[in-house]
C-alpha positions in Angstrom: -47.2 19.2 -0.3 -45.6 20.2 3.2 -47.2 16.7 4.2 -44.5 15.2 1.7 -42.3 12.8 4.3 -39.7 13.2 1.3 -39.8 16.8 1.3 -39.4 17.0 4.8 -36.4 14.5 5.2 -34.6 16.3 2.3 -32.7 18.7 4.7 -31.7 15.4 6.8 -30.8 13.5 3.6 -28.6 16.3 2.2 -26.5 16.4 5.7 -26.2 12.7 5.8 -24.8 13.0 2.3 -22.5 15.7 3.1 -21.2 13.4 6.0 -20.6 10.2 4.2 -18.8 12.0 1.2 -16.6 14.5 3.9 -15.3 11.1 5.6 -13.7 9.9 2.1 -11.5 13.2 2.2 -10.7 13.3 5.7 -7.7 10.5 5.2 -5.8 12.4 3.0 -5.8 15.8 4.9 -2.5 16.1 6.5 -1.6 12.7 6.8 1.0 11.9 10.1 3.0 8.7 10.0 2.9 6.4 12.8 5.4 3.5 13.7 6.6 4.1 10.1 9.0 0.9 9.9 12.7 2.2 8.8 15.6 -0.3 8.9 19.0 0.7 10.4 21.8 -1.5 10.1 24.9 -0.5 12.3 28.0 -2.5 10.7 30.3 -0.3 12.5 33.4 -2.2 14.0 34.0 0.8 16.1 37.9 2.2 17.0 40.4 1.3 19.6 41.7 4.3 21.8 44.6 3.9 24.1 43.8 3.4 27.6 39.9 4.1 27.1 37.2 1.6 26.3 36.6 0.9 22.5 34.5 3.6 20.9 31.7 2.7 18.5 30.2 5.9 17.0 27.6 4.1 15.1 26.0 2.5 18.2 25.7 6.0 19.7 24.3 7.3 16.3 21.2 4.5 16.5 20.6 5.4 20.3 20.3 9.2 19.4 18.1 8.2 16.4 15.6 6.2 18.4 15.4 8.7 21.4 14.8 11.6 18.8 12.0 9.8 17.1 9.8 9.8 19.9 7.2 12.5 20.2 4.2 13.0 23.1 1.8 11.4 20.3 4.0 8.4 19.7 6.6 7.3 17.7 6.5 8.8 14.3 9.0 6.1 12.9 9.6 2.6 14.1 13.3 2.1 14.1 13.9 -1.7 13.4 17.7 -2.8 14.0 18.8 -5.4 11.4 22.1 -7.1 11.8 23.6 -7.1 8.2 22.8 -5.8 4.7 21.8 -9.2 3.6 19.2 -9.1 5.9 17.8 -5.6 5.2 17.8 -6.4 1.8 15.7 -8.9 2.2 13.4 -7.4 4.6 12.9 -4.4 1.6 12.3 -7.2 -0.8 9.7 -8.7 1.4 7.8 -4.9 2.1 8.8 -4.9 5.6 10.3 -1.7 5.7 9.8 1.8 3.7 13.5 2.9 3.7 16.9 1.7 5.7 20.2 3.3 6.9 23.3 1.7 7.0 26.1 2.6 8.8 29.4 1.2 7.2 32.1 -0.8 9.2 34.8 2.1 8.9 32.2 4.4 10.4 34.3 5.5 13.6 37.6 5.3 12.5 36.9 7.7 9.2 35.3 10.0 11.9 38.2 10.0 13.9 40.3 11.1 10.8 38.3 14.4 10.4 40.5 15.9 13.5 43.4 14.8 11.4 45.3 16.6 8.8 44.6 14.1 6.3 40.6 13.7 6.9 38.4 11.2 5.4 34.8 11.4 5.6 32.6 8.5 6.4 29.9 7.6 4.2 26.3 6.3 5.2 23.9 4.7 2.7 20.1 5.4 2.3 18.0 2.8 0.7 14.3 4.0 -0.4 11.8 1.4 -0.9 10.0 3.0 -3.7 7.8 0.5 -4.7 5.9 0.0 -1.4 4.1 3.2 -1.3 5.4 6.3 -3.3 4.2 8.9 -0.6 5.3 6.9 2.4 8.7 5.9 1.1 9.4 9.7 0.2 8.6 10.5 3.6 10.8 7.9 5.0 13.4 9.4 2.6 13.0 12.9 3.9 13.2 11.9 7.7 16.6 9.9 6.9 18.3 12.7 4.8 17.2 14.7 7.6 18.7 12.5 10.3 22.1 12.5 8.3 21.6 16.3 8.0 21.5 16.5 12.0 24.3 14.0 12.5 26.6 16.6 10.0 25.5 19.7 12.0 26.4 17.8 15.5 29.7 16.5 14.0 30.6 19.8 12.7 29.7 21.7 15.9 32.0 19.3 17.7 35.0 19.6 15.2 35.1 23.4 15.2 34.9 23.5 18.9 37.7 20.8 19.5 39.9 23.1 17.0 38.9 26.2 18.8 40.0 24.8 22.2 43.4 23.2 20.5 43.9 26.5 18.6 44.9 24.3 15.8 45.4 26.1 12.3 43.1 23.9 9.6 44.4 22.5 6.4 42.4 23.0 3.1 41.4 19.3 3.3 39.8 20.1 7.3 38.3 23.1 6.1 36.6 21.4 3.2 35.3 18.3 5.1 33.8 20.6 7.5 31.1 21.3 5.0 29.7 17.7 4.8 31.4 15.7 7.6 29.3 12.7 6.6 28.6 11.9 3.1 25.4 10.0 2.1 24.6 7.7 -1.0 21.3 7.6 -1.5 19.8 4.3 -3.7 16.5 3.5 -4.8 15.3 -0.2 -4.3 12.5 -1.9 -6.0 12.1 1.2 -8.0 8.9 2.4 -9.8 10.7 4.0 -12.6 11.5 7.3 -14.5 7.6 7.7 -14.9 6.1 9.0 -11.8 2.8 7.7 -13.0 4.0 4.2 -12.5 4.1 4.8 -8.7 0.3 4.9 -8.6 -0.3 2.5 -11.0 -1.7 -0.1 -8.7 -4.2 2.5 -7.3 -5.0 4.0 -10.5 -5.9 0.4 -12.3 -8.4 0.1 -9.4 -11.0 2.3 -10.4 -11.9 1.2 -14.1 -11.8 -2.4 -12.8 -13.9 -1.9 -9.8 -16.5 -0.1 -12.2 -16.3 -2.5 -15.1 -16.8 -5.4 -12.2 -19.9 -3.3 -11.0 -21.2 -2.8 -14.4 -21.0 -6.0 -15.3 -22.5 -7.6 -12.3 -25.4 -5.2 -12.7 -26.2 -6.2 -16.3 -25.8 -9.7 -16.2 -28.1 -9.6 -13.2 -31.1 -7.5 -14.9 -30.5 -9.5 -18.0 -32.0 -12.7 -16.2 -34.0 -10.9 -13.3 -37.5 -10.9 -15.7 -36.9 -14.8 -17.1 -39.7 -17.1 -16.3 -37.7 -19.4 -14.0 -40.6 -22.5 -12.9 -38.4 -24.4 -10.5 -35.0 -24.4 -8.7 -33.3 -26.4 -11.5 -33.8 -23.7 -14.1 -32.7 -21.2 -11.3 -29.5 -23.1 -10.5 -28.9 -23.1 -14.0 -29.7 -19.6 -14.7 -27.0 -18.6 -11.6 -24.4 -21.0 -13.3 -24.7 -19.1 -16.5 -24.4 -16.0 -14.7 -21.0 -17.0 -13.2 -19.9 -18.4 -16.4 -20.6 -15.0 -18.0 -18.8 -13.5 -15.5 -15.6 -15.3 -15.9 -15.9 -14.6 -19.4 -16.1 -10.8 -18.7 -13.5 -11.2 -16.2 -10.9 -12.4 -18.7 -11.9 -9.3 -21.3 -11.5 -7.0 -18.5 -8.1 -8.4 -17.0 -6.6 -8.4 -20.3 -8.4 -5.4 -22.1 -7.3 -3.3 -19.1 -3.6 -4.5 -19.0 -3.1 -4.1 -22.8 -4.9 -0.4 -22.6 -2.3 0.5 -19.3 0.5 -0.8 -21.2 -0.5 0.4 -25.0 -2.5 3.5 -24.4 -1.6 4.9 -21.0 2.0 4.0 -21.3 2.3 2.3 -17.8 5.1 0.1 -17.8 4.0 -3.5 -17.4 7.2 -5.9 -16.5 4.9 -9.1 -16.7 2.0 -8.7 -19.2 0.7 -12.1 -19.0 0.8 -12.4 -15.1 -0.5 -9.2 -14.4 -3.3 -9.9 -17.0 -4.2 -13.2 -15.2 -3.9 -11.5 -11.8 -6.5 -8.4 -12.8 -8.7 -11.2 -14.6 -8.8 -13.2 -11.1 -9.6 -9.9 -9.2 -12.4 -8.8 -11.6 -14.2 -12.1 -11.2 -13.7 -11.8 -7.5 -15.1 -8.7 -7.4 -17.9 -9.3 -10.1 -19.0 -12.7 -7.9 -19.1 -10.5 -4.6 -21.3 -7.9 -6.3 -23.4 -10.6 -7.9 -23.6 -12.2 -4.4 -25.1 -9.3 -2.9 -27.3 -8.3 -5.6 -28.8 -12.1 -5.9 -29.7 -11.3 -1.8 -31.0 -7.7 -1.7 -31.5 -6.9 -5.7 -30.5 -3.5 -6.8 -30.8 -2.3 -3.3 -27.4 -3.5 -2.6 -25.8 -1.5 -5.4 -25.1 1.9 -3.3 -22.9 -0.5 -0.9 -20.1 -0.7 -3.9 -20.6 2.9 -4.7 -19.8 3.9 -1.3 -16.7 1.6 -1.0 -15.4 3.0 -4.3 -15.6 6.5 -2.8 -14.0 5.5 0.8 -11.4 3.0 -0.8 -9.9 5.0 -3.4 -8.3 7.7 -1.2 -7.4 5.1 1.3 -5.5 2.5 -1.4 -2.8 5.5 -2.0 -2.0 5.7 1.4 0.3 3.7 3.6 -1.3 2.0 6.8 1.1 3.6 8.7 -0.4 7.0 7.7 -3.7 6.2 8.5 -5.9 7.2 11.5 -7.0 4.3 13.9 -10.6 4.7 12.5 -9.7 4.3 8.8 -7.1 1.5 9.4 -9.1 -0.5 11.7 -12.8 0.0 10.6 -12.4 0.4 6.8 -9.2 -0.2 5.5 -8.8 -3.4 7.4 -11.6 -4.9 5.5 -11.6 -3.4 2.0 -11.7 -6.2 -0.6 -9.6 -4.1 -3.2 -6.3 -3.6 -1.1 -5.7 -7.2 -1.9 -5.6 -5.9 -5.6 -3.2 -2.9 -4.8 -1.0 -5.4 -2.9 -0.7 -8.1 -5.5 0.0 -5.4 -8.4 2.6 -3.9 -6.6 4.4 -7.0 -6.1 4.0 -7.5 -10.0 5.1 -4.5 -11.0 7.9 -3.4 -8.4 9.2 -6.6 -6.7 9.4 -8.7 -9.1 6.8 -11.2 -8.1 5.2 -13.5 -10.5 1.6 -15.0 -10.6 1.9 -17.4 -7.6 -0.4 -18.6 -4.7 0.5 -15.6 -2.4 -1.8 -14.1 0.0 -3.5 -11.4 -2.4 -4.4 -14.3 -4.6 -5.7 -16.6 -2.0 -7.7 -14.0 -0.4 -9.5 -13.1 -3.7 -9.8 -16.7 -4.5 -11.9 -17.1 -1.4 -13.8 -14.2 -1.7 -15.0 -15.3 -5.1 -15.5 -19.0 -3.7 -17.7 -17.6 -0.7 -19.7 -15.5 -3.2 -19.9 -18.2 -5.4 -21.8 -20.5 -3.0 -23.9 -17.7 -1.8 -24.9 -17.1 -5.5 -26.0 -20.6 -6.0 -27.5 -20.8 -2.4 -30.0 -18.2 -3.2 -30.9 -20.3 -6.2 -31.4 -23.5 -4.3 -33.7 -21.7 -1.7 -35.9 -19.4 -3.4 -39.1 -21.2 -4.8 -41.1 -19.0 -7.1 -45.0 -19.0 -7.1 -45.0 -20.9 -10.3 -42.8 -23.7 -8.7 -45.1 -23.8 -5.9 -48.3 -24.2 -8.2 -46.7 -26.7 -10.2 -45.4 -29.0 -7.2 -49.1 -28.8 -5.8 -51.0 -29.9 -9.3 -48.6 -32.7 -9.2 -49.7 -33.7 -5.7 
C-alpha cells in the first residue's frame, strides 16, 4: 500500500490544490487602486484684484489635488486634466474615466464673496461613471467627495482666521456659509439603474454562459468520439457538423440566457435582441475555443477551462486599476471572457449597439482561429482504418 505512488503524492497534490485555489481569492482581498483615471475640468475664469496678479482658485485646487494624491507606492489616482465639459462627457462615454470633478467658471468670484456680507457659496460638480465598474466608480466618487470635504475644511479655516484677524462680526449668512463653504452636486452618468444587481450583471451572466459553453462542447465532442471514421473526408465532415451544432447551441444559449435574465432574474436589459446576439457570438466563440482544445488534447484539456472559471470570476468583477501587476499582466490580460464583460457593459450602460467594436472583433477572431484548429485536426489525423484502406488500394 505504501508503494502506491498516488497515495504518497496525495499530500503534495492537496498542497497544490490549496495553492491554486488560494490564488483565486487573493485578487479580491483589500484591493488598492493604482492610477485610477479621474478627470478634472477647471473652467474657473479667475478674479481680478486691484494691483495684484489675477487669482485663479480653481488652478490652485488642481495643483493641490495632484500633490495630495501622491504616495510612496505611487499615485492612487491618475488625475487627467480635461479642457472642457464636452470633452470630459465624451471621455466618460468612451470609458476613459471612472469619475470627474468640474470646477465652474465663477468659482474664484464666489469664493471671494464668502468674505463679504453677502456670501455666495461656489459649487463644484462630481460626475460618477457608474457603468464602467461598480466598485471602482464608487471608490472614485468617495475620493472626490473626500477632496471636496478637504477643500471645505481648508476654506473654512482660512475664513475663520481672516474674520478673527479683522475682528469682524459675522452676519447670519456668513455664519451659515461657514458650515459648507463649497457645495457639491453629484451626478451619476451611464447609470446602472435603481437595482444594484444591474451593476454586476455583465459578470453575473458570464458564469452560466461559460458553463453552458463547456457542457455543450464536451457533449458534442463525446457524441462523435466513438464514431467509426475511416478517412479524412469523413473526419472533416464530422468536425463541420460539430461546428454547425455549436452554432445552433450558441443561439439557444444567447437568446435563452437573455430571456431568463430579463424575464425571471429581473435584470434590466435595454437592448434585448442586440444583447442576445452578442451573447450568442460569445457562446459560439467560447464553444469553438473549448472544442479546439478538446480536439487536440481530448478530455485532458477540460481542467484548463475549469481553472479559467475560478481565476476569471473574481477578476472580472474588478477594475484593472485595482489589480496587482501579477494578476493584471499574467492572468487578466489574456482572459477571453473579459471581452464578453466589456461588451455587455457597453450594451447595458453605454447605449452601444451590436457593432464591430473591440469585444466583438476579438471574440470573432478567437472563434475563427479555433475553427481552423478544429478543421486542421480533422485533416491532419489519419486513423488506422484509413491507413489499411490506403495500403489495400495500392
